[in-house]
All heavy atoms as a GROMACS GRO file, in nm:
protein
  495
    1SER      N    1   0.085  -0.118   0.000
    1SER     CA    2   0.000   0.000   0.000
    1SER      C    3   0.089   0.124   0.000
    1SER      O    4   0.202   0.120   0.046
    1SER     CB    5  -0.093  -0.001   0.121
    1SER     OG    6  -0.022   0.017   0.240
    2VAL      N    7   0.036   0.230  -0.053
    2VAL     CA    8   0.109   0.356  -0.062
    2VAL      C    9   0.028   0.462   0.011
    2VAL      O   10  -0.089   0.483  -0.019
    2VAL     CB   11   0.134   0.397  -0.209
    2VAL    CG1   12   0.202   0.532  -0.217
    2VAL    CG2   13   0.215   0.290  -0.280
    3GLY      N   14   0.092   0.529   0.107
    3GLY     CA   15   0.026   0.628   0.190
    3GLY      C   16   0.007   0.763   0.122
    3GLY      O   17   0.037   0.779   0.003
    4HIS      N   18  -0.038   0.859   0.199
    4HIS     CA   19  -0.068   0.993   0.150
    4HIS      C   20   0.058   1.074   0.121
    4HIS      O   21   0.162   1.054   0.183
    4HIS     CB   22  -0.154   1.068   0.252
    4HIS     CG   23  -0.083   1.091   0.383
    4HIS    ND1   24  -0.006   1.202   0.407
    4HIS    CD2   25  -0.076   1.015   0.494
    4HIS    CE1   26   0.045   1.194   0.528
    4HIS    NE2   27   0.004   1.080   0.584
    5HIS      N   28   0.046   1.163   0.024
    5HIS     CA   29   0.152   1.257  -0.013
    5HIS      C   30   0.285   1.188  -0.042
    5HIS      O   31   0.392   1.238  -0.005
    5HIS     CB   32   0.171   1.363   0.096
    5HIS     CG   33   0.051   1.451   0.112
    5HIS    ND1   34  -0.045   1.426   0.208
    5HIS    CD2   35   0.010   1.559   0.044
    5HIS    CE1   36  -0.138   1.516   0.199
    5HIS    NE2   37  -0.109   1.600   0.099
    6VAL      N   38   0.280   1.074  -0.109
    6VAL     CA   39   0.402   1.005  -0.152
    6VAL      C   40   0.440   1.057  -0.290
    6VAL      O   41   0.356   1.067  -0.378
    6VAL     CB   42   0.381   0.852  -0.154
    6VAL    CG1   43   0.501   0.782  -0.219
    6VAL    CG2   44   0.360   0.800  -0.013
    7SER      N   45   0.568   1.087  -0.308
    7SER     CA   46   0.620   1.132  -0.436
    7SER      C   47   0.714   1.025  -0.488
    7SER      O   48   0.806   0.983  -0.417
    7SER     CB   49   0.696   1.264  -0.417
    7SER     OG   50   0.763   1.299  -0.535
    8ALA      N   51   0.691   0.979  -0.612
    8ALA     CA   52   0.775   0.874  -0.669
    8ALA      C   53   0.823   0.916  -0.807
    8ALA      O   54   0.745   0.968  -0.888
    8ALA     CB   55   0.698   0.743  -0.679
    9GLY      N   56   0.952   0.891  -0.833
    9GLY     CA   57   1.010   0.921  -0.963
    9GLY      C   58   0.971   0.817  -1.066
    9GLY      O   59   0.885   0.731  -1.043
   10ASN      N   60   1.036   0.823  -1.180
   10ASN     CA   61   1.011   0.728  -1.290
   10ASN      C   62   1.074   0.592  -1.261
   10ASN      O   63   1.176   0.583  -1.194
   10ASN     CB   64   1.070   0.782  -1.420
   10ASN     CG   65   1.001   0.909  -1.465
   10ASN    OD1   66   0.878   0.919  -1.458
   10ASN    ND2   67   1.079   1.006  -1.509
   11PHE      N   68   1.012   0.488  -1.316
   11PHE     CA   69   1.065   0.352  -1.312
   11PHE      C   70   1.084   0.298  -1.170
   11PHE      O   71   1.184   0.233  -1.139
   11PHE     CB   72   1.196   0.342  -1.391
   11PHE     CG   73   1.184   0.398  -1.530
   11PHE    CD1   74   1.244   0.518  -1.565
   11PHE    CD2   75   1.107   0.332  -1.625
   11PHE    CE1   76   1.232   0.570  -1.692
   11PHE    CE2   77   1.094   0.385  -1.754
   11PHE     CZ   78   1.156   0.503  -1.788
   12VAL      N   79   0.988   0.326  -1.082
   12VAL     CA   80   0.989   0.276  -0.945
   12VAL      C   81   0.914   0.145  -0.940
   12VAL      O   82   0.808   0.131  -1.001
   12VAL     CB   83   0.925   0.380  -0.849
   12VAL    CG1   84   0.904   0.320  -0.711
   12VAL    CG2   85   1.011   0.504  -0.841
   13SER      N   86   0.967   0.048  -0.867
   13SER     CA   87   0.901  -0.081  -0.849
   13SER      C   88   0.875  -0.102  -0.700
   13SER      O   89   0.968  -0.098  -0.620
   13SER     CB   90   0.990  -0.193  -0.903
   13SER     OG   91   0.932  -0.318  -0.876
   14ILE      N   92   0.748  -0.125  -0.666
   14ILE     CA   93   0.710  -0.152  -0.527
   14ILE      C   94   0.651  -0.292  -0.524
   14ILE      O   95   0.547  -0.318  -0.586
   14ILE     CB   96   0.609  -0.048  -0.475
   14ILE    CG1   97   0.672   0.092  -0.479
   14ILE    CG2   98   0.566  -0.084  -0.333
   14ILE    CD1   99   0.577   0.205  -0.442
   15GLY      N  100   0.720  -0.384  -0.455
   15GLY     CA  101   0.682  -0.525  -0.453
   15GLY      C  102   0.551  -0.550  -0.380
   15GLY      O  103   0.504  -0.466  -0.301
   16PRO      N  104   0.492  -0.668  -0.402
   16PRO     CA  105   0.368  -0.703  -0.336
   16PRO      C  106   0.382  -0.706  -0.184
   16PRO      O  107   0.484  -0.751  -0.131
   16PRO     CB  108   0.336  -0.843  -0.389
   16PRO     CG  109   0.447  -0.883  -0.476
   16PRO     CD  110   0.544  -0.772  -0.489
   17GLY      N  111   0.282  -0.653  -0.115
   17GLY     CA  112   0.282  -0.654   0.030
   17GLY      C  113   0.367  -0.547   0.094
   17GLY      O  114   0.372  -0.536   0.216
   18ALA      N  115   0.433  -0.464   0.014
   18ALA     CA  116   0.514  -0.355   0.070
   18ALA      C  117   0.422  -0.246   0.122
   18ALA      O  118   0.312  -0.224   0.070
   18ALA     CB  119   0.608  -0.299  -0.036
   19VAL      N  120   0.468  -0.176   0.225
   19VAL     CA  121   0.393  -0.065   0.283
   19VAL      C  122   0.482   0.059   0.278
   19VAL      O  123   0.591   0.060   0.334
   19VAL     CB  124   0.353  -0.094   0.429
   19VAL    CG1  125   0.285   0.026   0.491
   19VAL    CG2  126   0.266  -0.218   0.437
   20VAL      N  127   0.433   0.161   0.208
   20VAL     CA  128   0.503   0.289   0.202
   20VAL      C  129   0.416   0.390   0.274
   20VAL      O  130   0.306   0.423   0.228
   20VAL     CB  131   0.528   0.332   0.055
   20VAL    CG1  132   0.598   0.467   0.050
   20VAL    CG2  133   0.608   0.226  -0.020
   21ALA      N  134   0.462   0.438   0.390
   21ALA     CA  135   0.384   0.530   0.472
   21ALA      C  136   0.378   0.668   0.408
   21ALA      O  137   0.439   0.693   0.303
   21ALA     CB  138   0.443   0.538   0.612
   22GLY      N  139   0.308   0.760   0.471
   22GLY     CA  140   0.287   0.894   0.418
   22GLY      C  141   0.411   0.980   0.413
   22GLY      O  142   0.507   0.960   0.486
   23GLN      N  143   0.408   1.076   0.321
   23GLN     CA  144   0.511   1.178   0.303
   23GLN      C  145   0.648   1.120   0.273
   23GLN      O  146   0.750   1.176   0.314
   23GLN     CB  147   0.515   1.272   0.423
   23GLN     CG  148   0.384   1.346   0.441
   23GLN     CD  149   0.385   1.441   0.559
   23GLN    OE1  150   0.451   1.417   0.659
   23GLN    NE2  151   0.312   1.549   0.545
   24VAL      N  152   0.651   1.010   0.201
   24VAL     CA  153   0.777   0.948   0.158
   24VAL      C  154   0.812   1.001   0.020
   24VAL      O  155   0.725   1.020  -0.064
   24VAL     CB  156   0.763   0.794   0.156
   24VAL    CG1  157   0.883   0.728   0.090
   24VAL    CG2  158   0.746   0.741   0.298
   25THR      N  159   0.941   1.024  -0.004
   25THR     CA  160   0.990   1.066  -0.135
   25THR      C  161   1.076   0.953  -0.191
   25THR      O  162   1.173   0.911  -0.127
   25THR     CB  163   1.073   1.195  -0.125
   25THR    OG1  164   0.991   1.297  -0.067
   25THR    CG2  165   1.122   1.240  -0.261
   26ILE      N  166   1.038   0.904  -0.309
   26ILE     CA  167   1.107   0.792  -0.372
   26ILE      C  168   1.169   0.841  -0.503
   26ILE      O  169   1.098   0.890  -0.591
   26ILE     CB  170   1.008   0.677  -0.401
   26ILE    CG1  171   0.937   0.633  -0.273
   26ILE    CG2  172   1.081   0.559  -0.467
   26ILE    CD1  173   0.821   0.536  -0.297
   27GLY      N  174   1.300   0.825  -0.515
   27GLY     CA  175   1.370   0.868  -0.636
   27GLY      C  176   1.343   0.776  -0.754
   27GLY      O  177   1.279   0.671  -0.741
   28SER      N  178   1.392   0.813  -0.870
   28SER     CA  179   1.376   0.734  -0.992
   28SER      C  180   1.457   0.605  -0.985
   28SER      O  181   1.565   0.602  -0.927
   28SER     CB  182   1.421   0.815  -1.113
   28SER     OG  183   1.338   0.926  -1.132
   29GLY      N  184   1.402   0.500  -1.045
   29GLY     CA  185   1.473   0.373  -1.055
   29GLY      C  186   1.483   0.295  -0.925
   29GLY      O  187   1.559   0.199  -0.917
   30VAL      N  188   1.406   0.331  -0.824
   30VAL     CA  189   1.412   0.263  -0.694
   30VAL      C  190   1.334   0.132  -0.699
   30VAL      O  191   1.228   0.123  -0.762
   30VAL     CB  192   1.355   0.356  -0.583
   30VAL    CG1  193   1.336   0.281  -0.452
   30VAL    CG2  194   1.446   0.475  -0.563
   31MET      N  195   1.385   0.032  -0.631
   31MET     CA  196   1.317  -0.096  -0.617
   31MET      C  197   1.292  -0.120  -0.469
   31MET      O  198   1.386  -0.121  -0.389
   31MET     CB  199   1.402  -0.208  -0.675
   31MET     CG  200   1.328  -0.339  -0.691
   31MET     SD  201   1.300  -0.423  -0.535
   31MET     CE  202   1.302  -0.588  -0.577
   32ILE      N  203   1.165  -0.137  -0.432
   32ILE     CA  204   1.127  -0.170  -0.294
   32ILE      C  205   1.075  -0.312  -0.296
   32ILE      O  206   0.975  -0.342  -0.363
   32ILE     CB  207   1.021  -0.071  -0.240
   32ILE    CG1  208   1.078   0.072  -0.240
   32ILE    CG2  209   0.976  -0.113  -0.101
   32ILE    CD1  210   0.979   0.179  -0.202
   33GLY      N  211   1.142  -0.402  -0.225
   33GLY     CA  212   1.112  -0.544  -0.229
   33GLY      C  213   0.981  -0.581  -0.162
   33GLY      O  214   0.923  -0.503  -0.083
   34ALA      N  215   0.934  -0.700  -0.189
   34ALA     CA  216   0.809  -0.753  -0.134
   34ALA      C  217   0.811  -0.750   0.017
   34ALA      O  218   0.910  -0.788   0.080
   34ALA     CB  219   0.787  -0.895  -0.184
   35GLY      N  220   0.702  -0.702   0.077
   35GLY     CA  221   0.688  -0.703   0.221
   35GLY      C  222   0.771  -0.601   0.296
   35GLY      O  223   0.772  -0.600   0.419
   36ALA      N  224   0.840  -0.512   0.225
   36ALA     CA  225   0.920  -0.409   0.292
   36ALA      C  226   0.827  -0.302   0.351
   36ALA      O  227   0.715  -0.284   0.305
   36ALA     CB  228   1.016  -0.344   0.193
   37THR      N  229   0.878  -0.232   0.453
   37THR     CA  230   0.804  -0.123   0.515
   37THR      C  231   0.893   0.002   0.514
   37THR      O  232   1.007  -0.003   0.558
   37THR     CB  233   0.767  -0.157   0.661
   37THR    OG1  234   0.686  -0.275   0.661
   37THR    CG2  235   0.692  -0.043   0.727
   38VAL      N  236   0.836   0.111   0.464
   38VAL     CA  237   0.906   0.239   0.463
   38VAL      C  238   0.829   0.333   0.556
   38VAL      O  239   0.712   0.363   0.532
   38VAL     CB  240   0.914   0.299   0.321
   38VAL    CG1  241   0.990   0.430   0.323
   38VAL    CG2  242   0.979   0.200   0.225
   39LEU      N  243   0.894   0.376   0.664
   39LEU     CA  244   0.828   0.460   0.764
   39LEU      C  245   0.804   0.602   0.713
   39LEU      O  246   0.866   0.644   0.615
   39LEU     CB  247   0.909   0.459   0.893
   39LEU     CG  248   0.922   0.322   0.961
   39LEU    CD1  249   0.999   0.335   1.091
   39LEU    CD2  250   0.786   0.261   0.986
   40PRO      N  251   0.715   0.678   0.778
   40PRO     CA  252   0.677   0.811   0.730
   40PRO      C  253   0.796   0.907   0.719
   40PRO      O  254   0.887   0.907   0.800
   40PRO     CB  255   0.580   0.862   0.838
   40PRO     CG  256   0.531   0.741   0.907
   40PRO     CD  257   0.642   0.641   0.900
   41GLY      N  258   0.789   0.991   0.613
   41GLY     CA  259   0.884   1.101   0.597
   41GLY      C  260   1.020   1.063   0.543
   41GLY      O  261   1.108   1.147   0.534
   42ILE      N  262   1.040   0.938   0.506
   42ILE     CA  263   1.170   0.890   0.457
   42ILE      C  264   1.194   0.938   0.314
   42ILE      O  265   1.101   0.947   0.233
   42ILE     CB  266   1.175   0.735   0.461
   42ILE    CG1  267   1.156   0.683   0.603
   42ILE    CG2  268   1.301   0.680   0.397
   42ILE    CD1  269   1.268   0.715   0.698
   43THR      N  270   1.319   0.964   0.279
   43THR     CA  271   1.360   0.994   0.142
   43THR      C  272   1.451   0.882   0.093
   43THR      O  273   1.548   0.847   0.162
   43THR     CB  274   1.433   1.129   0.134
   43THR    OG1  275   1.343   1.233   0.174
   43THR    CG2  276   1.481   1.157  -0.008
   44ILE      N  277   1.419   0.828  -0.024
   44ILE     CA  278   1.499   0.722  -0.085
   44ILE      C  279   1.559   0.778  -0.213
   44ILE      O  280   1.486   0.821  -0.304
   44ILE     CB  281   1.411   0.598  -0.117
   44ILE    CG1  282   1.342   0.548   0.010
   44ILE    CG2  283   1.495   0.488  -0.181
   44ILE    CD1  284   1.238   0.438  -0.015
   45GLY      N  285   1.692   0.778  -0.222
   45GLY     CA  286   1.761   0.833  -0.338
   45GLY      C  287   1.744   0.749  -0.463
   45GLY      O  288   1.705   0.632  -0.458
   46ASP      N  289   1.776   0.809  -0.578
   46ASP     CA  290   1.766   0.741  -0.707
   46ASP      C  291   1.842   0.609  -0.709
   46ASP      O  292   1.951   0.597  -0.649
   46ASP     CB  293   1.823   0.829  -0.818
   46ASP     CG  294   1.742   0.956  -0.843
   46ASP    OD1  295   1.626   0.963  -0.798
   46ASP    OD2  296   1.797   1.047  -0.907
   47ASP      N  297   1.786   0.510  -0.777
   47ASP     CA  298   1.849   0.380  -0.803
   47ASP      C  299   1.883   0.301  -0.676
   47ASP      O  300   1.967   0.212  -0.679
   47ASP     CB  301   1.975   0.396  -0.889
   47ASP     CG  302   1.943   0.459  -1.023
   47ASP    OD1  303   1.846   0.414  -1.088
   47ASP    OD2  304   2.012   0.555  -1.064
   48ALA      N  305   1.819   0.332  -0.565
   48ALA     CA  306   1.840   0.258  -0.441
   48ALA      C  307   1.755   0.130  -0.443
   48ALA      O  308   1.657   0.120  -0.516
   48ALA     CB  309   1.803   0.343  -0.321
   49VAL      N  310   1.795   0.033  -0.360
   49VAL     CA  311   1.723  -0.094  -0.348
   49VAL      C  312   1.693  -0.118  -0.200
   49VAL      O  313   1.784  -0.115  -0.117
   49VAL     CB  314   1.805  -0.211  -0.404
   49VAL    CG1  315   1.733  -0.343  -0.382
   49VAL    CG2  316   1.835  -0.190  -0.552
   50VAL      N  317   1.566  -0.144  -0.170
   50VAL     CA  318   1.524  -0.180  -0.034
   50VAL      C  319   1.486  -0.327  -0.040
   50VAL      O  320   1.393  -0.366  -0.111
   50VAL     CB  321   1.404  -0.094   0.012
   50VAL    CG1  322   1.360  -0.136   0.152
   50VAL    CG2  323   1.439   0.054   0.008
   51GLY      N  324   1.562  -0.412   0.030
   51GLY     CA  325   1.542  -0.556   0.024
   51GLY      C  326   1.406  -0.600   0.077
   51GLY      O  327   1.344  -0.534   0.160
   52ALA      N  328   1.363  -0.716   0.030
   52ALA     CA  329   1.235  -0.774   0.073
   52ALA      C  330   1.231  -0.789   0.225
   52ALA      O  331   1.329  -0.831   0.287
   52ALA     CB  332   1.215  -0.909   0.006
   53GLY      N  333   1.119  -0.750   0.284
   53GLY     CA  334   1.100  -0.764   0.428
   53GLY      C  335   1.173  -0.663   0.514
   53GLY      O  336   1.162  -0.666   0.636
   54SER      N  337   1.246  -0.573   0.453
   54SER     CA  338   1.322  -0.472   0.528
   54SER      C  339   1.229  -0.367   0.589
   54SER      O  340   1.120  -0.342   0.538
   54SER     CB  341   1.422  -0.402   0.437
   54SER     OG  342   1.518  -0.493   0.390
   55VAL      N  343   1.276  -0.305   0.698
   55VAL     CA  344   1.204  -0.194   0.759
   55VAL      C  345   1.295  -0.072   0.752
   55VAL      O  346   1.397  -0.066   0.822
   55VAL     CB  347   1.164  -0.226   0.905
   55VAL    CG1  348   1.095  -0.106   0.968
   55VAL    CG2  349   1.075  -0.349   0.911
   56LEU      N  350   1.258   0.022   0.666
   56LEU     CA  351   1.340   0.139   0.643
   56LEU      C  352   1.303   0.248   0.742
   56LEU      O  353   1.193   0.302   0.739
   56LEU     CB  354   1.321   0.188   0.499
   56LEU     CG  355   1.417   0.293   0.448
   56LEU    CD1  356   1.563   0.249   0.466
   56LEU    CD2  357   1.391   0.323   0.303
   57THR      N  358   1.398   0.281   0.832
   57THR     CA  359   1.373   0.376   0.940
   57THR      C  360   1.445   0.509   0.922
   57THR      O  361   1.430   0.599   1.004
   57THR     CB  362   1.416   0.316   1.075
   57THR    OG1  363   1.556   0.285   1.069
   57THR    CG2  364   1.337   0.190   1.107
   58HIS      N  365   1.527   0.520   0.817
   58HIS     CA  366   1.605   0.643   0.794
   58HIS      C  367   1.623   0.665   0.645
   58HIS      O  368   1.606   0.572   0.566
   58HIS     CB  369   1.741   0.634   0.863
   58HIS     CG  370   1.824   0.519   0.814
   58HIS    ND1  371   1.808   0.391   0.862
   58HIS    CD2  372   1.920   0.513   0.720
   58HIS    CE1  373   1.893   0.311   0.799
   58HIS    NE2  374   1.961   0.382   0.713
   59ASP      N  375   1.657   0.787   0.604
   59ASP     CA  376   1.680   0.819   0.464
   59ASP      C  377   1.796   0.735   0.410
   59ASP      O  378   1.889   0.701   0.484
   59ASP     CB  379   1.717   0.967   0.448
   59ASP     CG  380   1.605   1.062   0.484
   59ASP    OD1  381   1.490   1.015   0.503
   59ASP    OD2  382   1.631   1.182   0.491
   60ILE      N  383   1.789   0.704   0.280
   60ILE     CA  384   1.902   0.636   0.217
   60ILE      C  385   1.945   0.711   0.092
   60ILE      O  386   1.863   0.771   0.023
   60ILE     CB  387   1.874   0.487   0.186
   60ILE    CG1  388   1.755   0.468   0.095
   60ILE    CG2  389   1.857   0.408   0.312
   60ILE    CD1  390   1.739   0.325   0.048
   61SER      N  391   2.073   0.709   0.066
   61SER     CA  392   2.133   0.782  -0.046
   61SER      C  393   2.111   0.710  -0.177
   61SER      O  394   2.083   0.590  -0.181
   61SER     CB  395   2.284   0.797  -0.023
   61SER     OG  396   2.309   0.862   0.098
   62ALA      N  397   2.132   0.784  -0.284
   62ALA     CA  398   2.121   0.727  -0.418
   62ALA      C  399   2.217   0.608  -0.433
   62ALA      O  400   2.330   0.613  -0.385
   62ALA     CB  401   2.153   0.834  -0.522
   63GLY      N  402   2.168   0.503  -0.497
   63GLY     CA  403   2.250   0.387  -0.526
   63GLY      C  404   2.272   0.290  -0.412
   63GLY      O  405   2.336   0.187  -0.431
   64CYS      N  406   2.222   0.319  -0.293
   64CYS     CA  407   2.241   0.229  -0.178
   64CYS      C  408   2.152   0.107  -0.187
   64CYS      O  409   2.042   0.111  -0.241
   64CYS     CB  410   2.209   0.301  -0.047
   64CYS     SG  411   2.340   0.404   0.013
   65ARG      N  412   2.200  -0.003  -0.129
   65ARG     CA  413   2.121  -0.124  -0.110
   65ARG      C  414   2.108  -0.146   0.038
   65ARG      O  415   2.209  -0.150   0.109
   65ARG     CB  416   2.190  -0.245  -0.171
   65ARG     CG  417   2.200  -0.242  -0.319
   65ARG     CD  418   2.270  -0.369  -0.364
   65ARG     NE  419   2.276  -0.371  -0.508
   65ARG     CZ  420   2.313  -0.478  -0.577
   65ARG    NH1  421   2.350  -0.587  -0.512
   65ARG    NH2  422   2.315  -0.475  -0.706
   66VAL      N  423   1.985  -0.161   0.087
   66VAL     CA  424   1.964  -0.184   0.229
   66VAL      C  425   1.880  -0.309   0.251
   66VAL      O  426   1.795  -0.343   0.169
   66VAL     CB  427   1.898  -0.062   0.300
   66VAL    CG1  428   1.988   0.060   0.294
   66VAL    CG2  429   1.763  -0.030   0.241
   67THR      N  430   1.908  -0.378   0.363
   67THR     CA  431   1.832  -0.496   0.400
   67THR      C  432   1.820  -0.502   0.551
   67THR      O  433   1.899  -0.442   0.624
   67THR     CB  434   1.901  -0.626   0.352
   67THR    OG1  435   2.031  -0.633   0.412
   67THR    CG2  436   1.915  -0.633   0.202
   68GLY      N  437   1.722  -0.578   0.598
   68GLY     CA  438   1.712  -0.606   0.740
   68GLY      C  439   1.608  -0.523   0.813
   68GLY      O  440   1.537  -0.441   0.757
   69ASN      N  441   1.599  -0.551   0.945
   69ASN     CA  442   1.505  -0.483   1.032
   69ASN      C  443   1.577  -0.445   1.162
   69ASN      O  444   1.602  -0.534   1.243
   69ASN     CB  445   1.386  -0.572   1.064
   69ASN     CG  446   1.285  -0.505   1.154
   69ASN    OD1  447   1.298  -0.389   1.189
   69ASN    ND2  448   1.184  -0.581   1.193
   70PRO      N  449   1.616  -0.318   1.177
   70PRO     CA  450   1.599  -0.208   1.083
   70PRO      C  451   1.696  -0.221   0.965
   70PRO      O  452   1.801  -0.287   0.975
   70PRO     CB  453   1.633  -0.085   1.166
   70PRO     CG  454   1.728  -0.134   1.269
   70PRO     CD  455   1.684  -0.276   1.300
   71ALA      N  456   1.660  -0.158   0.854
   71ALA     CA  457   1.741  -0.169   0.733
   71ALA      C  458   1.877  -0.103   0.751
   71ALA      O  459   1.889   0.005   0.809
   71ALA     CB  460   1.667  -0.104   0.616
   72ARG      N  461   1.979  -0.173   0.703
   72ARG     CA  462   2.117  -0.123   0.706
   72ARG      C  463   2.178  -0.143   0.567
   72ARG      O  464   2.135  -0.230   0.493
   72ARG     CB  465   2.200  -0.200   0.808
   72ARG     CG  466   2.158  -0.171   0.951
   72ARG     CD  467   2.254  -0.241   1.048
   72ARG     NE  468   2.234  -0.196   1.184
   72ARG     CZ  469   2.143  -0.247   1.268
   72ARG    NH1  470   2.064  -0.344   1.227
   72ARG    NH2  471   2.133  -0.201   1.390
   73VAL      N  472   2.280  -0.066   0.536
   73VAL     CA  473   2.347  -0.078   0.407
   73VAL      C  474   2.403  -0.219   0.394
   73VAL      O  475   2.472  -0.269   0.483
   73VAL     CB  476   2.458   0.027   0.392
   73VAL    CG1  477   2.533   0.007   0.261
   73VAL    CG2  478   2.399   0.168   0.398
   74ALA      N  479   2.371  -0.283   0.281
   74ALA     CA  480   2.415  -0.421   0.256
   74ALA      C  481   2.559  -0.422   0.205
   74ALA      O  482   2.604  -0.327   0.141
   74ALA     CB  483   2.323  -0.485   0.152
   75ALA      N  484   2.628  -0.529   0.235
   75ALA     CA  485   2.766  -0.546   0.185
   75ALA      C  486   2.762  -0.561   0.033
   75ALA      O  487   2.669  -0.621  -0.020
   75ALA     CB  488   2.830  -0.669   0.248
   76PRO      N  489   2.862  -0.507  -0.037
   76PRO     CA  490   2.863  -0.514  -0.185
   76PRO      C  491   2.876  -0.654  -0.238
   76PRO      O  492   2.912  -0.747  -0.182
   76PRO     CB  493   2.982  -0.429  -0.224
   76PRO     CG  494   3.058  -0.399  -0.104
   76PRO     CD  495   2.976  -0.437   0.014
   0.00000   0.00000   0.00000
């Protein structure tokens, strides 16, 4: 589900069962995995990846990959 006042760029993919809370900003080319949760007011940079089942509690920079609960930058 996608909450209120969410802004999303081009080519964004939000997996099944993902929850994007209100006032989230999603950059272009972002992939949010199945079952992930993005808390209110978060900004996700362009081309970032949020792993399946992750809980995003803080902003992430462009190109970052995050996984886990709470989400942390994944090893390359």
